[in-house]
C-alpha positions, 0 to 999 in steps of 0.5 A: 817731318819734324821741324828739327829734321827738316831744318837740318836737311834743308841747311845741308842742302843750302850749304851745298853739303847735300840735297838728296836724301836716300832712305835704305832698308836692308833685306826689305825687297819683297818684304816692303812690297808684299806681306809675310806671315808671322812677321807683322811688326817687321813688315809694318816697319818696312811699310812705315819706311815707304810712307816716311819716304813719300811724306818727306819727299812732299815736305822737302820738295819746295826746298828742291830736296829729293827723297827716295828709298832703296829696298835690297833683298838679301845681300851676298856677304860673308855674313850670309855666305852660310845661309840657304839659297832657297829664299832666292831660288824662285825669283827671276834672277835666282841669286842674292845681290851683291853689295856692289849691285846695291851700291850701284842703285844708291849711287844712281838714285843719289847722283844720276836720277835727278827727277825722282822723288817719293819713289821706291827702288827695289833691288830684289832680283824680281822677287816682288814680281812673282815666282819664276817656274824653272824649266825643270818644274814645267 
């Protein structure tokens, strides 16, 4: 982490402004954990966030600042309302997550989970776990 960024975060923590850093990456639930064909640049950027999370966690640990990342998959919003649901049909929880579900994870990581640092929290309905075979497919 560059010295300016580190100094700003440490100063905020020392003043009681905040001592936790949460990095979030929209629609990266599975893309940050597995690869996708045709999206090399996008996937590389998401994997870079994972490395940044871990490096920043190590750089800031002695200042008692935790750094974690939250990676939601697709989120059900008015903007995504018209999109196909095929992308979530085979995940264990076969629906998009809500903004409230993602916010609950960010809140948990930032305020309640006081022992995690360098960790990745995925809000993807189990998509990264694998494909679910539904009863009609058996």
